[in-house]
C-alpha positions as CSV (number, residue, x, y, z in Angstrom):
1,M,182.3,104.3,163.1
2,A,181.0,101.6,165.5
3,V,177.3,101.8,166.2
4,T,177.1,101.6,170.0
5,F,175.1,103.3,172.8
6,S,177.8,106.0,173.0
7,G,178.4,106.5,169.3
8,N,175.4,106.5,167.0
9,L,173.5,108.6,164.5
10,Y,172.9,111.1,167.3
11,A,176.4,111.1,168.7
12,D,176.1,114.4,170.7
13,W,173.6,113.0,173.3
14,Q,176.4,112.7,175.9
15,T,177.2,116.4,175.6
16,I,173.5,117.4,175.9
17,S,173.1,115.2,179.0
18,I,176.2,116.7,180.7
19,A,175.1,120.2,179.6
20,V,171.6,119.8,181.0
21,A,173.1,118.5,184.3
22,A,175.6,121.3,184.4
23,L,172.9,123.9,183.8
24,S,170.9,122.4,186.6
25,I,173.9,122.8,188.9
26,V,174.4,126.4,187.9
27,I,170.7,127.3,188.4
28,S,170.7,125.5,191.8
29,T,173.8,127.4,192.9
30,M,172.2,130.7,191.8
31,L,169.1,129.9,193.8
32,I,171.2,129.1,196.9
33,M,173.0,132.4,196.6
34,L,169.7,134.3,196.1
35,S,168.0,132.5,199.0
36,R,171.0,133.4,201.3
37,L,171.0,137.0,200.1
38,F,167.3,137.5,200.9
39,S,167.3,135.0,203.9
40,L,164.7,132.7,202.2
41,R,165.4,129.4,204.0
42,N,162.6,127.5,202.3
43,L,164.0,128.5,198.9
44,E,167.5,127.5,200.1
45,Q,166.3,124.1,201.1
46,V,164.7,123.5,197.7
47,A,167.8,124.8,195.9
48,K,170.0,122.4,197.9
49,T,167.8,119.5,197.0
50,E,167.9,120.4,193.3
51,F,171.7,120.8,193.6
52,V,171.9,117.2,194.9
53,Y,169.7,116.0,192.0
54,A,171.9,117.8,189.5
55,V,175.1,116.3,190.9
56,S,173.6,112.9,191.0
57,T,172.6,113.3,187.3
58,V,176.2,113.8,186.4
59,V,177.3,110.8,188.4
60,I,174.6,108.6,186.8
61,V,175.5,109.6,183.3
62,M,179.2,109.1,183.9
63,M,178.4,105.7,185.5
64,V,176.3,104.6,182.6
65,M,178.9,105.7,180.1
66,T,181.7,103.9,181.9
67,L,179.6,100.8,182.0
68,I,178.9,100.9,178.3
69,W,182.4,101.8,177.3
70,T,184.0,99.0,179.3
71,V,181.6,96.2,180.0
72,E,179.5,96.2,176.8
73,Q,182.4,96.5,174.5
74,N,184.2,93.7,176.2
75,L,181.1,91.5,176.2
76,S,180.4,92.0,172.5
77,A,184.0,91.8,171.2
78,P,184.5,89.3,168.3
79,N,186.2,86.9,170.6
80,G,184.6,88.0,173.9
81,F,182.0,86.7,176.3
82,A,179.1,86.8,173.9
83,S,181.0,85.0,171.2
84,C,181.9,82.2,173.6
85,M,178.3,82.0,174.8
86,Y,177.1,81.7,171.2
87,M,179.5,78.9,170.4
88,L,178.5,77.0,173.5
89,S,174.8,77.3,172.6
90,F,175.6,75.2,169.4
91,G,177.8,72.7,171.2
92,K,181.0,74.2,170.0
93,S,184.1,75.0,172.1
94,C,185.3,78.6,172.6
95,S,188.3,79.6,170.6
96,S,190.2,82.8,170.4
97,T,190.5,82.5,166.6
98,T,186.9,81.7,166.0
99,Q,185.2,83.9,163.3
100,I,181.5,83.6,162.8
101,M,180.2,84.3,159.3
102,D,177.0,86.1,158.4
103,P,174.2,83.6,157.8
104,N,172.8,85.7,154.9
105,D,176.3,86.4,153.4
106,P,178.8,83.6,154.1
107,T,181.6,85.5,152.4
108,N,181.6,88.2,155.2
109,A,182.0,88.0,159.0
110,A,178.8,88.5,161.0
111,K,178.3,92.0,162.4
112,T,178.8,91.7,166.1
113,E,179.6,95.2,167.4
114,T,176.9,95.3,170.2
115,L,174.9,92.9,172.3
116,I,171.9,93.6,170.1
117,D,173.9,92.3,167.1
118,W,174.6,89.1,169.0
119,M,170.9,88.8,169.8
120,N,170.0,89.3,166.2
121,L,172.5,86.6,165.3
122,Y,170.8,84.1,167.6
123,M,167.5,84.8,165.9
124,S,168.8,84.9,162.3
125,T,170.6,81.6,162.6
126,P,167.4,79.4,162.3
127,A,165.6,82.1,160.3
128,H,168.0,81.8,157.3
129,C,167.0,78.1,156.9
130,V,163.3,78.8,156.8
131,P,163.0,80.0,153.1
132,K,164.7,76.8,151.9
133,F,162.5,74.7,154.0
134,M,159.4,76.6,152.8
135,R,160.3,75.9,149.2
136,L,160.6,72.2,150.1
137,L,157.2,72.3,151.7
138,Y,155.6,74.0,148.7
139,T,157.2,71.4,146.4
140,L,155.8,68.5,148.4
141,E,152.4,70.2,148.5
142,I,152.1,69.9,144.6
143,P,151.0,66.2,144.4
144,I,149.4,66.2,147.9
145,G,147.1,69.2,147.2
146,A,146.2,67.9,143.8
147,M,145.3,64.4,145.1
148,T,143.3,65.9,147.9
149,S,141.4,68.1,145.5
150,V,140.7,65.3,143.1
151,Y,139.2,63.0,145.8
152,M,137.3,65.7,147.6
153,E,135.8,67.6,144.7
154,I,135.3,64.8,142.1
155,F,134.6,61.5,143.8
156,M,132.9,63.1,146.8
157,S,132.5,59.8,148.5
158,E,133.2,58.8,152.1
159,H,135.6,56.0,151.2
160,A,137.5,58.0,148.7
161,S,137.3,61.4,150.5
162,G,141.1,62.0,150.4
163,F,141.5,61.1,154.1
164,G,144.7,59.3,153.3
165,V,146.4,62.5,152.3
166,K,144.2,65.2,153.7
167,W,146.1,65.1,157.0
168,I,149.4,65.5,155.2
169,E,148.1,68.6,153.5
170,E,146.9,70.0,156.8
171,R,150.2,69.3,158.4
172,I,152.1,71.1,155.6
173,M,149.8,74.1,155.6
174,N,149.9,74.4,159.4
175,A,153.7,74.4,159.2
176,V,153.7,77.0,156.5
177,Q,151.5,79.3,158.5
178,S,153.6,78.8,161.6
179,F,156.9,79.6,159.9
180,T,155.3,82.6,158.2
181,F,154.4,84.0,161.6
182,Y,157.8,83.3,163.0
183,M,159.4,85.1,160.1
184,Y,157.1,88.1,160.6
185,M,158.1,88.2,164.3
186,F,161.8,87.8,163.4
187,Y,161.7,90.9,161.1
188,L,159.6,92.9,163.5
189,L,162.0,92.2,166.4
190,G,165.0,92.9,164.2
191,H,163.8,96.3,163.0
192,V,162.7,97.3,166.5
193,F,166.1,96.5,168.1
194,D,168.0,98.1,165.2
195,F,166.1,101.2,166.0
196,I,167.0,100.8,169.7
197,K,170.6,100.2,168.8
198,Y,170.8,103.5,167.0
199,Y,168.6,105.7,169.2
200,A,168.8,104.3,172.8
201,G,171.4,107.0,173.7
202,F,169.1,109.7,172.3
203,F,166.2,108.7,174.4
204,F,168.5,108.3,177.4
205,S,169.5,112.0,176.9
206,I,165.8,112.9,176.8
207,G,165.4,111.1,180.2
208,V,168.3,113.0,181.6
209,A,166.7,116.3,180.4
210,L,163.3,115.3,182.0
211,R,165.0,114.4,185.2
212,A,166.4,117.9,185.6
213,F,162.9,119.3,186.3
214,P,160.9,118.4,189.4
215,P,157.5,117.9,187.6
216,T,159.0,115.4,185.2
217,R,161.7,113.8,187.4
218,G,159.9,110.5,187.8
219,A,159.2,110.2,184.0
220,G,162.8,111.1,183.2
221,A,164.1,108.4,185.6
222,Y,161.8,105.8,183.9
223,V,162.9,106.8,180.4
224,M,166.6,106.5,181.5
225,A,166.0,103.0,183.0
226,L,164.0,101.8,180.0
227,S,166.5,103.1,177.4
228,F,169.4,101.5,179.2
229,G,167.5,98.3,179.8
230,L,166.4,97.9,176.2
231,Y,169.9,98.5,175.0
232,F,171.9,96.5,177.5
233,V,169.8,94.3,179.8
234,F,167.3,92.8,177.3
235,P,169.9,91.5,174.8
236,L,172.2,90.3,177.7
237,A,169.2,88.4,179.2
238,Y,168.3,86.9,175.8
239,I,171.9,85.7,175.2
240,T,172.0,84.1,178.7
241,M,168.7,82.3,178.2
242,A,169.6,81.2,174.7
243,T,172.9,79.8,175.9
244,L,171.3,77.8,178.7
245,F,168.4,76.4,176.7
246,M,169.4,76.5,173.0
247,P,171.3,73.1,173.1
248,H,168.0,71.5,174.0
249,A,166.1,73.3,171.2
250,N,168.5,73.3,168.3
251,S,167.2,71.9,165.0
252,E,169.2,69.2,163.1
253,L,168.7,71.4,160.0
254,V,170.8,74.3,161.4
255,T,174.5,73.3,161.6
256,L,177.8,75.2,162.0
257,T,180.8,73.9,160.0
258,D,184.4,74.9,160.7
259,V,186.0,76.1,157.5
260,G,189.6,77.2,158.0
261,G,189.0,78.6,161.5
262,S,185.7,80.3,160.8
263,Y,182.3,78.9,161.3
264,Q,179.9,79.0,158.4
265,Y,176.2,78.1,158.5
266,A,174.7,75.2,156.6
267,C,171.1,74.1,156.3
268,S,171.1,70.3,156.3
269,M,168.0,70.1,154.1
270,P,166.7,66.8,152.7
271,A,167.1,66.2,149.0
272,D,164.5,68.0,146.9
273,A,161.5,65.9,145.8
274,D,161.6,64.8,142.1
275,F,158.4,65.9,140.4
276,S,159.9,66.2,136.9
277,M,157.4,63.7,135.6
278,L,154.7,66.4,136.0
279,N,156.4,68.9,133.8
280,C,155.2,67.5,130.4
281,G,151.5,66.9,130.2
282,G,151.0,67.7,133.9
283,W,147.8,69.6,133.0
284,D,146.2,66.4,131.6
285,P,143.3,65.4,133.9
286,A,143.9,61.8,133.0
287,R,147.3,61.9,134.8
288,A,145.5,62.5,138.1
289,F,145.6,58.7,138.6
290,E,149.4,58.9,138.7
291,L,149.4,61.0,141.8
292,P,149.3,58.1,144.3
293,S,152.4,56.5,142.7
294,I,154.2,59.9,142.7
295,I,153.5,60.3,146.4
296,A,154.6,56.7,147.1
297,A,157.9,57.4,145.4
298,N,158.5,60.3,147.8
299,Q,157.2,58.5,150.9
300,N,160.5,58.5,152.8
301,L,161.0,62.2,152.1
302,L,157.5,63.0,153.3
303,S,158.0,61.0,156.4
304,Q,161.2,62.7,157.3
305,V,159.9,66.2,156.7
306,L,156.6,65.7,158.5
307,T,158.1,64.1,161.6
308,V,161.7,65.2,162.3
309,N,162.3,68.4,160.2
310,I,159.1,70.3,160.9
311,D,159.2,69.5,164.6
312,G,162.9,70.4,165.0
313,L,163.0,73.6,163.0
314,G,159.6,74.7,164.5
315,R,160.9,74.1,168.0
316,H,164.1,76.1,167.3
317,M,162.1,79.0,165.8
318,V,159.5,79.2,168.6
319,Y,162.3,79.3,171.3
320,A,164.5,81.8,169.4
321,I,161.7,84.1,168.3
322,C,159.0,83.8,171.0
323,I,160.1,82.2,174.3
324,F,163.5,83.7,174.8
325,P,162.3,87.3,174.0
326,L,159.4,86.8,176.4
327,I,161.7,85.7,179.2
328,A,164.1,88.6,178.4
329,F,161.3,91.1,178.4
330,T,160.1,89.9,181.8
331,I,163.7,90.4,183.1
332,L,163.7,93.8,181.5
333,L,160.5,94.9,183.2
334,T,161.9,93.7,186.6
335,F,165.0,95.7,185.9
336,V,163.1,98.9,185.0
337,L,160.8,98.6,188.0
338,N,163.7,98.2,190.4
339,T,166.0,100.8,188.9
340,T,163.6,103.7,188.3
341,T,164.3,105.0,191.7
342,L,168.0,104.1,191.3
343,F,168.2,106.4,188.3
344,G,166.9,109.3,190.5
345,G,163.2,109.2,190.8
346,N,163.6,109.9,194.5
347,I,167.0,110.6,196.1
348,P,166.2,109.0,199.5
349,E,165.1,105.8,197.7
350,I,168.3,105.4,195.7
351,G,169.9,103.2,198.4
352,R,166.8,101.0,198.7
353,G,166.6,100.8,194.9
354,L,170.2,99.7,194.7
355,I,169.5,97.0,197.3
356,K,166.5,95.8,195.2
357,L,168.6,95.6,192.1
358,I,171.3,93.6,193.8
């Protein structure tokens, strides 16, 4: 079963939402009958207001369901709008036969059932190259760290203080710490939005239930707007931002290759450094004087990694993991603030809320 806003682990939320709205209509109708029976005009006025709220709840739920069933499914289809946007972000042309493979499992197609899946794909594309790049950085750190330690802790002189390689070690360690942070944020956002993908409809039904009662009507409208915004508006805003700006932030390490009509990911990593000479007798302190020649032999690789690769992959990660989610979150807050009344916080304000949204 497809995991969408309308079909998830809690698939009966639509029934509960409609049932709560219908119960409100029944109760409001009974109050109107009682108020007319006992000539209580104030009660009749309140009952009519609640009746309007209950009917509007049904209309809002049906409107949201129609939007999810039609628009979201068309946007997130394998060859739909989101697929075309994703290909354009990597400088590829849209094709009706394009199949995008999973970065972590190239033998299977990527899971793209919802807009949240597409957002996760944007983030996982550079993230799947980070472990390989981290292994390369750790390998390069072997002679750099050893040489820095020898000069700093043994010779302890100003002229032989390891200055020639200390900046390289600092550059490598800063890159490792940055990529570690980006990966933590990648997994955090991934788990958060996986939770939203499965339970956004459940929290939307809670908002509908809260909206049925006057004391919690404002809170219910806010929960409805936030649930719908997190599920639909946030990933759509992220995909739009990524499509517009990703071509300027793509790393040369992350590439898409066309293999028989399907696009597979490839990390264009530099060749691994050759430190096999340290395997036998590498523990011998006398071999410390060989470190400068080992570093010189890998000078070109170090230059490429420290200049082009770290900068390119780091720029790709910071845009995909930090900047684009921040922009999308700002758009989400704007949407929630302008649609809380539209979702029924105050009936007279729905018209003005709709104008603000447009």
